Structures are given as C-alpha cells and as structure tokens.
C-alpha positions, 0 to 999 in steps of 0.5 A: 500500500505504501508503494502504491501511495508513493508511486501515485504521489511521484506521478502527481509530482511529475505531472504538476512540477514540469511540462513533460516532453519539451523536445517532443512538443517542439518537434510536433510544433516544427513538423506540423507548421512546416507541413502546413507552410509547404502545402500553402506554398506549393498550392499558392498558384492554385489558392483561388481554386482551392479555398478562394472565390474561384473554386467550385465550392463557392462562397454561397455554398460555404456559407450554407455549410458553415451555417449548418455545422457551425464550424469556424472560418474567418473567410466567411467574415467578409467576401471578395478576393482581398480578404481571401488574400489577406487570410491566406497570407496570414496563414503563411505568416503564422506558420513561419513564425510558429516554425521558428518559435517566435511568441509561440503562445500567441502564434499557436492560437493564430496558427490554429485560426489560419488552419481552421479558416482555410480547411473549414472553407473547403472541406473536400480539399485534402488527402487525409493529412489535413484531418490530422493537421486539423486536430493537432493545430487545436492541441498545440494551443494547450502545449508549451511547445516553445521550451526548446528549439525556438526563438522564445527559448533563446530570448529567455536564455539571453535574459537569464544570462543578462540577469546573472551578469547584473545587466538591466534587461529591457521590458518586453513590449512586443508581448503586450502589443500582441495581446492588445491587438489580439484582444481588440480584434477578438472583442470586435469580431465577437461584438459583430456576431462573427463567432456565432456557431460552435462554441469550441473555437471562440472559447479557446480564443477567449481563454487564450487571451484572458490567461496571459492577463491573469498570469500578469496580474498575479505576477505583479499583484500577488503578495506571496509566491503561492498564486504564481506557483498554482498557475504554473502547476495548472499550466503544466497539467494542461500541457501534459494533458494535451501531450497525452491527448496527442499521443492517444490520438496518434495511437487511435489513428493507427489502431482504427486504420489497422483494425479496419484493414483487417476487415477488408478482403484485399487486406486479408488475402495480401493484395491490397497494396497492389491496387493503389500503386496502379492507379494513375492518381497515386502513381507519380512514378509508374516504373517504381510502382512496377518494381514494387509490385513485380513480386507477389511475395513482396506485395504480400509482405508489405500488405501484412506488415502494414496491418501488423505494425498499425495494430501492434504499435499501441500495445508496444508503448510500454516496451521501449525497444519494440516501440522504437523498432515499430516507430522506425518502420512506420516513419519509413513506411510514410516516407515511402508513401510520400514518394511512391504514392505522391502523398507528401503532405499526408506523410509529413503530417503522420511523421510529425504525429509519430515524432511524439514517441521519439526518445528524448536522447535521440532528439537531443542528439539530433538537435546537437547535430543540427546545432553543429551543422548550423555553426559550421555553415555560419563559419563558412559564411563568415569566412566567405564574407571576410576579404582575403588579406594579401600577404604582407610585403617583405621589407628589405630593411628587415633581415628577419623578413628576408630570411623567413621569405627565402627559407620558405 
C-alpha cells in the first residue's frame, strides 16, 4: 500500500512540477507548421481554386455549410478576393513564425485560426493529412511547445544570462502589443456576431487571451509566491494533458486504420497494396510502382506488415525497444508513401504525429547535430564574407623578413 501511495504521489509530482516532453512538443510544433507552410506554398498558384472565390465550392455554398455545422472560418467574415488574400497570407505568416518559435503562445492560437479558416472553407480539399493537421493545430494551443528549439527559448536564455551578469534587461513590449491587438480584434469580431456557431473555437480564443492577463496580474499583484506557483502547476497539467491527448490520438489513428484493414478482403488475402500503386492518381512514378509490385511475395509482405505494425504499435508503448523498432518502420513506411504514392503532405503530417514517441536522447542528439551543422555553415559564411588579406610585403630593411621569405 505504501508503494502504491508513493508511486501515485511521484506521478502527481511529475505531472504538476514540469511540462513533460519539451523536445517532443517542439518537434510536433516544427513538423506540423512546416507541413502546413509547404502545402500553402506549393498550392499558392492554385489558392483561388482551392479555398478562394474561384473554386467550385463557392462562397454561397460555404456559407450554407458553415451555417449548418457551425464550424469556424474567418473567410466567411467578409467576401471578395482581398480578404481571401489577406487570410491566406496570414496563414503563411503564422506558420513561419510558429516554425521558428517566435511568441509561440500567441502564434499557436493564430496558427490554429489560419488552419481552421482555410480547411473549414473547403472541406473536400485534402488527402487525409489535413484531418490530422486539423486536430493537432487545436492541441498545440494547450502545449508549451516553445521550451526548446525556438526563438522564445533563446530570448529567455539571453535574459537569464543578462540577469546573472547584473545587466538591466529591457521590458518586453512586443508581448503586450500582441495581446492588445489580439484582444481588440477578438472583442470586435465577437461584438459583430462573427463567432456565432460552435462554441469550441471562440472559447479557446477567449481563454487564450484572458490567461496571459491573469498570469500578469498575479505576477505583479500577488503578495506571496503561492498564486504564481498554482498557475504554473495548472499550466503544466494542461500541457501534459494535451501531450497525452496527442499521443492517444496518434495511437487511435493507427489502431482504427489497422483494425479496419483487417476487415477488408484485399487486406486479408495480401493484395491490397497492389491496387493503389496502379492507379494513375497515386502513381507519380509508374516504373517504381512496377518494381514494387513485380513480386507477389513482396506485395504480400508489405500488405501484412502494414496491418501488423498499425495494430501492434499501441500495445508496444510500454516496451521501449519494440516501440522504437515499430516507430522506425512506420516513419519509413510514410516516407515511402510520400514518394511512391505522391502523398507528401499526408506523410509529413503522420511523421510529425509519430515524432511524439521519439526518445528524448535521440532528439537531443539530433538537435546537437543540427546545432553543429548550423555553426559550421555560419563559419563558412563568415569566412566567405571576410576579404582575403594579401600577404604582407617583405621589407628589405628587415633581415628577419628576408630570411623567413627565402627559407620558405
């Protein structure tokens, strides 16, 4: 009984004292923001047909859909091409800023606004990866995804170093300015009735705006440290809960996909992989597809292996070695799907979701390698920028110079 109580208290302390998985949440932030950014940039030339007024799903149809399901999309606030272009560029900008980790608390909320605004405008645009991104952009709002590998972390580290040296740190003016602009827009949109419909997204927006204000007031007005500690505990619990939901969501995706595959006759007889490889829509490289399907044994092994990995993965989370093996197999599978079936953004979204299960030691080594590569690149750039200094001319009046030059 004492062991059980000790284990429970240790688990509670771990969940409340710190935000777990800082590297995993950073990878999720980088992965999904990069996936969305690359998709927006690739489809930039076709944006009007996908989500804009030139698409088959026109503004009137979108209004009827939003009026029926109550989904959130800022594209329905105003009509016309100028507003669409502004929202599209807004989505690109927020993806870039979240990718580099600039003001991640605010950018995660605005990133969610950009994703939902475009996806809920035209719900038939996507390849499956958009559904994963749709869910994960909401979960990211509740995580502290800028603890590492972000500009926020670098700014906080420099502030701590300045405090340690006794230097005066300039007050943050960007954060309050963002909070004020965000609040002004939120109040105006709410007063105009633009947030009518499902209450989930408006509630998230209001909580995301009020929480920093409560944090600031408590930090300035509280006479003791307990209120600030309580808020920090709440933030850790929310972060850890969101991280658990992300992990459960990834497991649910694989489990349902695997069990549904088991019920299909083509998956049962081991031929299911053959058919999509020979569809024109999913065959950007026909010779490569022919090589993969040239052997019936290979097709059978890939088919059964896909089902086995997807069904077994949720049950291997408590065995680190087996989990890492299956995780590597799934990431490899998605990389192959990106190339062979021509579904890069679906694969990137799934790889980003898989990253939540990567070991911390592996992610740290990966970060160290990236930091060293960046340092070498910066050194090469600096050397390339510096002009090459010519050798100093030898002076005939200095015999040492003459001697050195002759011996060389």
